[in-house]
N, C-alpha and C positions, 0 to 999 in steps of 0.2 A: 529544438526552438522551445520556448517557454510556454507552461500551460496556458498563462491569459495570451500571448500570442496566437497559439496556434488556435484558440475559442475562436479570437478575433477572425483572422485567416478562413475559417473554415463556417463562421457563422452559428457554431453549436455553443450550448450552456454545457459545463460541467455539473456533474451532482457528485460531488464526494461522498463515498460509503464507506466510514470505516470498519474494519473485520479484526480481529483478533488473530495476528500472525501464527502464533502457537497452536492454535485450534484448526489452521489451514493446515498447518504443516502434520500435526498429530492426525487427523483425518486422512490426509493423502498419504500417510506413511511416509513422510519424509523428515530430515532435520533441516534446520538453517544452515546459509553458508558461513554462519559465524560460530558453527558449533563444533567443527572439524579445523583443526588447526590449518592445515595447509589452505582451504580457503576461508579462513578470518584472515589468514596472512594474504592472499590475494582481494578479498573485498575491501580491504585498507587500501590497496595498493590501487585497485580500480577504482576508487570513492576518490581517490588523491588526484589521479589523471582525469577522472572525469569532471571537479570541482577546477581545476587547474585550467583545462580546456574552456570550462563556461567561464572564469574569473569570476568563480567564488571563494570566498574564504572557508578552510577545513581545519574545524581542532577535531573533532568527533566527538562522540560519546562519553562522558564518564568510564564507562565501560560495555562491552559487546560481547554478547546479548546482553540486553537489557529489558526492562520492566517498563511497557508502555501504556498498561491497562488504565491507566488513570488520564492519562492523555487519548486514549481512543473514545474513554468514555466523555471528556470535554467535548471531541469532536463531532461526537453521537448527539451531543446536548443540543451543538448548535447547527446541525446538518441542513437544517430547513431556512438556514438564515441567507442572505444573499453575499455574507461575510463567510460562508465556510470555505470556500477554495484559498481565499485571504487566510483563513487560520491553519488550514492544513499546510500551507507556504512557512508562516510564520513558525509554527511548532516544527518544523523540520529544519529551519534555518537556526532556530534556536539552539537544539540538539546537536546536529552535525557542523553546523558553521560557529557556533560558540562556546560547544561543548557545556550546554546547560543540562541540569538534570532533570527528566520529567517526571520522575515519581515526586519532586518538591513541590506541592500544592501554589507553596509564593510564588513559584516559577510560571506555572500554569496560570496562575490569577493574573500576573504582571502581564503575559502575551495575550488574554482575554482583554483583558482594559486596556492594552495598547492599540485594540481595534475598533474602539468603543462598545464593546460586547458589556454586557451585564455579568460582573464577576462576582458578587455578592454571594455570599454564600457557596461558593462554588463547589468548594467538598463535600457539603452536605448534598447539593443537589445531584453530583454524579454518582451518587451511592444510593438514589432513588431507585424502586425497582423496575421502574420503567426504564430507565437508560439501562439497568441492566439485564435486562430482559431482550429490550429493543437490540442493542449491541449483538448479546448471543444469537439473534433472531437472524440478524443481518449475515452475520459469519456462517450460520448453519443455511442458509439461502444463497450465499456466495458458495460455498462446497455444493451445493445441489446443481449449480451451475456448469460446476467444473474447476471453479478457483482453485489452484494451489499456491500462489503466491503473489506478491504486492511489488508495485502495483497492476492493477489488470483493469484495463479499458473494456466496455462491453458495449458492444455497437449492433444493434440487431442480433443480438443473441451470438454473435462470435465472440471471443475472446481475443485480446493482445495484450501478452504478459510482458511489463518492461518497460520503461522509458524512453527504449532503443526502439521499439516496436512503433512508435508515434508515425514514421515513413509510411508504414504499412497502413494504420489505421487512415493516416491521410488519403491514401489512394484511396481507400474503400468511400470515403467522405464525398471524392470528388467523381465517384461514380466508376472507377476500376472495378468487373467482377470479381469474385473470390476465386478458391479454389475449387476444381472438380471435387464436390462432394463426393462423388461417387466411388471415386479413385482414395479417395482417404476413406471412407468406408471399409472399402475392399482391403485398404492395406491393414486397418484394423481389427478384422475379421480375421487376420491370420494369427496362428497360435505362438503362443511365447516359445521360442527354440531352448532359450535358458532362462530360468528363472530364480534369482538369487533372494528372493524374498520366501522360498520354500527352505525348510531347514532339512539338510542332508539327514539320513537314516543312520 
C-alpha cells in the first residue's frame, strides 16, 4: 500500500523526518546493505522485484552507495510543509526511478520547484547552520530511540522498520495489541553467547 493510501485508510498524517543514514549505521555499529558485494547485488535485485510488483519504473541511482546529504538537507528545510511527503516521494522517484543525481543542485531545485515549493537560493539555504544542526539533531534523536535503518516508522514509541512492516503498523493502528513486552525484555536480558564484535586475543 502506498504511503498516501495508508494515511487515508487509517486517518493518520505522516511526519517525514530525514536522518543521515550513514550516521545511523555508524552509531549502531552496522554497514549499509550496498557496502557488501553480496548484499549490494541482492539489494538491486530486491528493488527490481519490488518495483515490478508495484508497476514502478526502476533505473537506479547513478551509483550506490551514494551521497544523499544535500537531498536530506532539502527535505529537512521543507519538513514542516504540507508537501513534505510529496517531496520525499518525488526525490526518491527521481533517484531510483529515473536515475537522477541527488548531489546535483539543479536536479534538487527542479524537484522542489515541480511541487510549487520555493527553490530560490536553495543551495545557500541548505548550508545554513540551522539546517545542518537540525538534521544532525534529528539523526541523534532517532539513534536515541533505537532507530538503525530507514525507513522506520514510530508509533507510540514502537519502531516499525522497513516498508514491509506497514501491515504490522496497520494492525496496531486498528487496535491490535502489541507483543508482550515482558517476554521481549526477558529475552533481551539474556547474555550474548557469541559476540563477533569482540576481537579475539
